[in-house]
N, C-alpha and C positions, 0 to 999 in steps of 0.2 A: 514535406514536399519531396516528391521523387526526383531523382537526378534529371537534369535537362537531357533530352534525347536529340539525336540528329534530326529527326523530323521536326522537333520544336524549333531548332535554330534555322532550318531551311525554310520554315514558314514565317520567319521574322521579315517584316517589310522594311527595307532599307533603300535609300536612293540609289538608282542605277548609276554606275560609274560613267561620268562624262556626258550624260544626257541632260542638257541644260533646261532649267525651268522657263516658263513663259507666262506672263500676266497679260490678260486681255486689256487692250488700251482703255476700256471703260472701268477697269479695276474691279470687275465683278467675279472674274474666274482666274484660277491658277492652274496651269498644266504642269505636271511633274511626272517623273518616271520611276517605277519601282523595279529593282533588279530581281533576277531569278535565275534558276539553273535548269529550267525545263528545256528538253531537247526538242527542237521543232523540225529539223531536217527540211526546212522550206527553202525553195530557190530564192536567192537574194538576201537571205538572213545570215549575217556574218556571225562568227563565233563570239564577237565582242558584245553583240546586243541580243543574242539568243536567250529567250526566256524572260526578257524585260516586259513590263506591263505599263501601258499608258494610263495614268490617272488624272483626274481633275478635282479641284476643291472649289466649292462655292464660298467665296470670301465673305459673303454676307451671312451665311448660316454656319460655316465651318464644316459642312458635310463634305467628305471625300469619298470618291468611288472610281473604279475602273470603267472605261467606256467601250472596251472591245473584248468582252469575255469570251467571244468565239475564237479569238486568236491565241496561238501559242506564244507569239512574240509581237509586241506592239511598242512603239517608242517614237521620240522625236517631235512631240506636239508643239506647234507654233500657231499663235492666234493671228487671224487676219487683221489688217490695219483698222477695220471698222468694228471689230470685236464679235462679228456674227458667226464665225466659223473657226474651228480648230482643224488644222491639217496635220496629219501624222502618218506614220508607216505601220502596217500590220500585215500579217500573213493569214488573214481570214480564209483566203482561197488557196492555202498551202503554197503561196508565193508572196514575196514582199511587194506590196503595192501602196499607192497613195490613197488614203481615206480621209473623209471629211465628217466632222461631228458638229452638230448644231445645238447649242445649249438651250435655245428657246423651246425646242420640242423634243430634244434628246435623239434626233434622227441621226443615222449613220449611213453614209453612202460612199460608193467607190468613186474616187476622183479621176481615175484613168485605168485602162486595161494594162498599161505597160508595167513591166517588172522593174522595181527600183533596186539599186545596189549600193547603198551607203555602207562603208566598212565600220567607221567609228560612230559612237552614239551622238557625237556633237555635229555630225553631218546631217543637218535637218532640212526639211523643206524650206524654201525661200520664197516668200510672197513678193510679188512685184507691187509697185506703188499703185497700180490701177485696180488692185484687189481682184483681178480677173485671171491672173496667171500664177503658177507656182513652178519654181525651178527645182529639179531633182537630179540626182545621179541615177542613171538607169542602166539596165543590162546591156553590155556592148553588143554590137551586131556581129563582131567576129568571134570565132570559137576561142574559148579561154579554158584554162585549168583552174578549178576552184579549190585546189588542195589547201592553199594557204588562206583561203577566204572563209571556208565553212567549218574546218576542223583541223586539229593538229595531227597530221598523218606522217609517219616516218617515211623516209626514202625507201627503205626495204619493203615496207608494207605497200607503198604505191606501186612498186615493181611487181610484187607478188599478185596484186589484184588487177594488174593491167592486162587487158586482152590483146595488147599490141606486142607481137612477138618479134618485132624488128629490133635489130641491134641498136644500142644507145651508145653514142660516142661522146667522150668528154675530153676537152683539151685544156692545157694549163694557161692558155693565152686568152681565153674568152669564156663568156657564159655559154653553157651547152645549148646547142640548137636542136630543135626537134620539129620535123614536119613544117618547116618554114616559119615557125613562131619563135622569134629570138628571145622572147621573155617567158617561155613555157615553164622554166624552172626557177624563175627569179621571184623573190619574195615581194617585189613591188607590184607583181601581177595582181595582188589582192586589191589594189586601188583601181584596177582597170574598169572604166565605166564611160558611158556617153553622158554628156550634159544635155538635159531635155527640158523644154519649157511646155507646161501643160495648161491648156485652157480649161478651167474647172467648170465652166458653164456647158461646154460641149464634150469634154473628155478628150478632145483632139490634142495632138502634141506635135512639136517639131524639134528636130535635133539641132542644138547649138553647135556642138562639136563632137567628134568621135576620134578614137585612137589615142586617147590621153589616159593618164593616171591621176585624175584630179583629187585633191584632198581638201585644202582650205578654200572656202568660197565666201565672197562678200559682195553685196550689191551696192552701187554708189548711192549717195544720199538723194540724188535727183532721179534715181531709178533707171537711168539710161544704159548703164554698163554693169557687167558682172566680171569681177576679178577672181581668178582662181590660180592655185599653185598646182603644178604638174610634177609629180615625184619622179626623179631620174635614177633613184637608187643611191648607193654609196659613191662617194667621190673617188675613192680608190680602194683597192683590195685591202681589207683588214682595218680600214680607217674608222669605221662605225660613224662616219660623217655623212648624213643624208643631204642630198642636194636637190633643189627644186627650181623649176622655171616659173616665171610669173607671166600669166596671160590675161588679156582683157577681151571680152566679147561684147558686141553691141546687142541690145535687147529690143530694138524697134520691131514691132510685129509685122509691118508691111514693107520691110526692106530686107535686103540680103544681109545675113549675119556676117559681120567682119570680125576676124580673129587677129589679134596682134600680140606677138611675143614681146613683153615689156622688158624682161630681164632674163638672162640665160642661166645664171648660176647664183642661187641664193642658198646659203648654208642655214638650214633649220632642222629641228627635230621632227615636227609633225606638219609643217607647212601652214600653221595658223597664226603666226605672230605678225600679222600685217593688218592695216586698216586704211580706209579712204580718208583723204583730207577733206575739209569742208568745201574746197573749191571744185570737187568732183574731177580733178585732173591729176592730183598727186596721191601717190600711195606711199605710206610710211611702213617700215618694217624693221624688226631687230633680228639679228642672227644668233644662232645657238648651235651647240655641238662641239666636239673635241677639237676641230680645226677652225672654228669660227673666232673672229675677233671680238664678237659680242657688242657691236656698235649699233647705233640708230642710223638708218639709211632712208633716203627718199628717192623716188623716181617719178618722172613725168610720164603720164600715159600718152602724151602727144609726141614724146621723144624717146623711143625705145632705146635701151642700153644707155640711158642717161643717169643711171643710179649714182648717187654721191653720198659719201659718208657725212652725216650731219653732226654726229656727236659720239665721241668715243674717249671718255676720260681715262687717263693712264691708270692701269691697275684695277679698273672696274669693268666687269662683264655684265652687260645689260640684257643678255639673251633670256627669253621666256619661252616656254613650251607651247602654251595654248592661248595666251592673250596678247594682243598687239598694242602698240602705242595708241593713246587716245588724243585726238585733236581737240583743242579748246577754242572757245569763241574769241579769245584774245590773241589767237594766232600761235600760241604755244602748243607743245606736245607734252603730254604727261604720261609717265610710266613708272613701274615699280622696279627698283634695283636693290637687291640685297636687304630687303626689309624696310627700305626707305622710299619716299616719293620724290621723283625727279621731274622737273619741268625743263623744257628746252625750247628756245625760240629759233626757228629756221631763219628768220630775218636777221638774227644776230643783234637786233636793236635792243631787245629785252634780254638781260642776262638770265641764264637758267638758275633755278633755285632747287634746294634740297630740303625736304620736310621730314622730320622724324617725330616719333611718338615715344616718349621716355619709357624704357622698359618693355616696349612692345615692338614686334615686327609687323609691318604692313604686308598682309598676305595677298590681297587683291584689291583692285579698285573697280567699282561697278561702272560699266559703260554708261555714259551720260545720256539721260533721257530728256533733259531739259536744259538747253543751252542758254537760258536766261539767268541761271544762277552762277555764283562765283565759288561754288564749293563742289567737292566730290565726296561720295560715301565710300569708305574703305572697310575691309575686313581685317581684323587684327588678331594677334596671338601673343600673349605673355607666356613665353615658352617655359620658363623654369617652373612655374606653378600651373601651367596648362590652363590658362584663362583665355577664353575666346570672346570676341565682341565686334562691335561696329562703332566707328568714329566718323565724324564730319570734319573735313579739313578745307579751309578756305585757301584756294591755290593762289590768291592774290597776296594775302597777308601771312599765311602760314598758321593762322590761329586754328586750334583744334578743339573739338567738343566731343565728349563721350556720349554715345547714345545708349549703349547697352553692353553689358559684359556678364559672363557666367562661367563657372567651372565645368563647362560641358563643351564638347567639340562641335565645330561647324565646318562644313566643306566649303571651299571657294565656289563662286558662281560658275566658273568655267568647268568645274567638276560635277555640276548638277546639284549642289547643296544649298543654293540660295539664289536670290534675284532681287531686283530693286525697281521701283517705279514711283515717279512723281507725276500726278496729273492735277487737274483743277480741284479735285475732291480730296485727295489724300496723298501722303508720301509714306510708302510702306516697304518693308523688307521681309518677304517670306523666306524661311530657312528651316533646315533640319537641325535638330538639337539632340544630342545623346551623351550618355556617360557610360562608365564601365558596367554599371548594373541597371541602366535604363535604355531600352531600345530606342531607335530614332523616332522622334515626334516632330510633326510639322507645326511650326509656329509662324505667326505673322506679327511683326513688330511695327507699331506706329511710330514713325520718326519724330513727329511733333511732340507727342505726349511721352515718348520713350517707354511705352508699355506694350505688353503682349496683348493683342486684341483678338487673336484667334489661336486656338491650340487644338490640333486634331491628332488624337492618339490613334495611330494606325495599327498598333499591336496590342493584343490582349494576352499578356503573359504575367504570371505571378513573379514579381521581382523580390519578394520578401526574403527568399532563401538564396539569392544569387550572391556570388562573392563580392568582396569590397576591395577596391584598388587603392594603392598608395604609391608614392614615389620615394625611392631611396637614392642617395647620391654618394659618390666617392671620387677620389682624385686619381687621374691617369696621367702621370707626369705632371705637367703644369695645367692640365685641362680638367675641368670638373664635369663628370659624366653622371648620368642617371639610369635608373632601371625602373620599369613599371612592374609592380608586384600585385598579383591578384590573390587575395587570401580567402579561404572558405569562410562562410558566414558563421556557422555554428561549430567551430573547431574545439576540440578537447585535447589539450596538451600540444606538443610539437608536431607539426605536420610535414609530410614529404613534399618535395618541390620538384617541378619539372621546368627546366630552363630551356626556353626556345632561343636559338641563336641564328644570327644571319650577319656575316661579316660585312662591314661597311654601312650597316643600317642603324639609324638612331631610333630604336624600337620604343624608347620611353615616350615618344610622341603619341603612342597608341593608348596612353593611360586613360583618356577620356572616351575612347571608342568602346561600344558595347562588346563585352567579352574580350577587350584588348585587341580587337581585330577589325580590319576594314571589310572582312568577308565572313559570311555565315559559315563557310566551310572550315574556317580556322577559329571559331568561337571558343574561347578558353573557359567558358562556363561549363563546357562538357567535362572539364577536369575539376574546376572549383566546386561544382555540386556533387562531386565524388570524393571530396575531402583532400584534394591536392591543391597546393599553392602553385601558381605559375609565375615565372620570372622572365621578363623580357629586357635584357640589358642593352645599353648602347655599345656598339662595337665599331668604332670609327676605323677607317683604313686610309693610309697615305698612298698617293700614286707613286708607283715605281719602287716601292719597298718590298720586303718579304712578307707576303700575305699570311702564310702559315704562322710565322713567328708573331706578327702583329695580332692576329686573331687569338692565338693561345695566350698571349700576355694580357690582352684585353679581357678575355673570359676569366682568367685567374684573378685579375683585380676585382672583377664583378663578384666572383665567388667569395672572395675574402670579405666583402661587405655583406653579402647575402647571409653567410653562416653566422654573422653576428646578430642577426635578427632573433629576438628572444622566442619567437614562435615557429621557427624553421628548424627541422631536424637535420643537422649537418651530415648525418650518416645515411640519409635517404634522398639523394639528389639524382634525378634523371635528366637526360638531355635529348632534345628533339630538334631537327633541322630539315628544311625542305630546299631543294635546288642548291643555290650557293650556301644556304643554311645547312644543307646536308654535307657539303664539303667542310663547312665550318665545324660541324659536330664531329666529323671524322678527325679533323685536326685536333680538336679538344681531347678526344678519348685516346689519341695516340701520345699526347704530351702531358695530360693532366690526369692523375690517378685518384680522382675524388668522386667520380660518378659511379652509380650502381647499375644503370641501364641506359641504353641509347636506342633511338629510332632515327633511321636515315631514310629520308624520302627524296627520290630523284636526285641523289647525291652524286658527287664526282670524287673518285678516289685517286685517279691517276691522270695528272695533267698532260702527260705524254700521249697516252692513248686517246684522250679527249681532244687534244690538239690536232692529232693526225686522223681522227675518225672521218670516214668517207660517208657523208650524208647530205649530198647536195640538195638545195642550194645553201644549206646551213653550215658552211664551213666554219670551224671554231677558232681559226687562227686569231681573229680580231678580239674575241672574248678573252683569250689567254694573254695575248700580247698587250692589249690596250683596254680591255673591258674590265669586268669585275676582278679577275685574277690579276691582271695588270702587271705581268712580269717584265714588260718593257724590253723584251728581247726575244729572238727566235730560239727554238730548241737547239739549233746547231751552233749558235753563238755562245750559249751558256747552258749546256745540258745539266750541269750540276745544280743549277738554280731550279730547273724543272723537277729534279729528283728531290731536292730539299723541301719543295713546296707541294709535293704529292704525298698525301697521307699513306698511300699504299705501301711505301717503302718502310714505314714505321709500324705496320700492322702487328708485328711480333710484340709490341709494347701494349697492345689492347688487352685490358683485363675485365671488360664488362660485356654482358650479353648484348648482341646487336640485332635489332629487327630492321630488315631492309625492305622498303616498299618501292615499287616501280610500275609506272604505266608503260605498257609495251608500245603504245602509239605516241610516246613522247617524241617530240620533234628534235630534241637536242642531245639528250644524254641517256637514252634507253640502254645502250650497250654497257654502261658503267656498272649497273647493279649486279650483273652476272659475274663480272670480274672481282667485284668487292666480295661477294658471297664465296666464290671459288677460292679466293685467297684466304679468307677466314677459315674455310673448311680445311684447307691444306695445313694451316697453322694450328688446327685443333681448337679453334675458338668456338664459343657458343654463338650461333647466328641462325637466323631464319630469314628466308627470302619469300616474299609474296608478290606475284605479278598480276596486274589488272589490265584488261583490254581497254585502257583509257589513255588520256593524254598526260601532259606534264604535271598539271596542278589539280588538286582535288576539287577546286571550285568549279571545274568543268565536268566532273564525274557524275555518273548516274547515282540516284539516291541509294539504291541497294548496295552499290560498291562503296560509296562513302560511308554508309553504316557499317559495312563489313570492315573497312579500314579502321574506323574508330573502335570497333569491338576488339580488333587485334591489338591496336595500340594500348588500349586500356588494360586488356588482359596481360600484355607484356609488362607494363608498369606495375600492375597489381601483383604479378608473380615475382618481379625482381626488386621492387621497392618496398 
């Protein structure tokens, strides 16, 4: 077998990030989305969903196929309540629009002429209960700047390409203003959209509201109201705490739309962790983020600003990013907290309960599709051995029952990797399954028989020669850590190894993902099929400590275990890191003299220059003070700490050749690569710098540039390992 190529991995079909599945109510069809990297440059298509492809699977035959081959990007499919129509977004006309697909005859028709503008993949069309209307986010009527919506463009590049020669003024007391638009340079502008309701029989539409930044949306159970969160940006300078308003809109077709602000300030990450109560008057939500208390709240839609804290046990943070609390028919609320299932009774009559599964974390609980049952279906993970599965839990008694488990990874439903349905005919769980050397496969699990009844292999790739993964473990203080190791299949003797590092990341969780990666752009079979082992160690970080010291100690501990492996050559170890991983790799090669070659991609060498870099609106103070670097102080309060944790000041200690790779359209750290290279050149070190007219991460790059990148990386390791 010839080595896996970049083209091979880019053609692998894997679930699109965050675009949730949908089963037709009659149980005959499944809609799912495949990710991609094709550039569309279409109006209304965000950088998050660009290149995605909408697919369907006939659950009776197992046949899967795309439904809009004319589109460069298609996504967001949702079935109508009567199963006759799939509504989804596509750029068939070089602009994002609402399209309708009918399975009975395979017809495809435009739902409306309006341009839709969802940013995230989980912002899908919303069917109303009458099956005649669909709610979408649409292009706003006012002029907007799409810089943060459609591409990662640096501040310097936006200035150089601007035809506006007027002076631009920035003040330290407010967000910059430009031509009357006070959000022109704010990152929250990417959420700017109108909320529009479309009549699919006529194509006509009416605007529910405008002038908002809507993100999370949910229709009430009786179909009379739409709740949505409006993103207000960060709570304060450098806090990295997002704040949302909660609004409710009426949906009656023949009356004036009424908008009510229900809550003025909710701390959330993405504005999705809320849900309607069964009474259609109460909304429950959890808070999340660095300044949140992480409690369960409720608010009455009839009494704005009436939010009350329902449940906030001491020492337990219940915040979730994408899934809200689920109301149960017995009046309780169910949610996941730290791998356990919690129930809470707003009436306080029923005492809340905690359910656990021995040796397993509960990753997600499927939204309930049948309120006549006393159980929920949950997704689980046995972390140490990386076993994924599905369990049934009776929320009245706490009794649990295993439905299915396997040593292969599954994505949670809210990330687009699974879904659940129970109707009069069957109870099924469609899901994607993959392992380190098996690309994603679509499977359908019958809950009753606990067997796989459909298996749709979406990828045709020879897996016989792909690398094999294993877990190795070691002690880090009192903590047991792991590393995912991908070994070449047909190795002879000891092999060189490439260590991928990323401070703060538990990378061993990737052991069951194809190529040890969530993305085709980082598929490590590109190395394993060329006789390299690849090692991804856990590198935990503590908040408020010295990141450089913690990272270097964690890497050294992982190295000590790695070199004991009988098939690893301890004299041929390379290191690679991207973004904060690039910073981590620079830390490693300045403090550990055991590497033979290094690749730094979009890395940060100097926390001082990064901290003070002028690239609005992406000021980096928060990232350094409270984000990944987390120095917990300003530069002027403790400049020595900034120096200690900046690899640049230890560059004289570097003894390995360094390849530096940087996208010039990087929105955050494009200036760092030049100073890293210049410093190494002045010190007489062996280094090479390659610049691409691309963004921050290789997953968004053009295929020719991604191929060139890997050619250079492989040549570098071939030469120096």
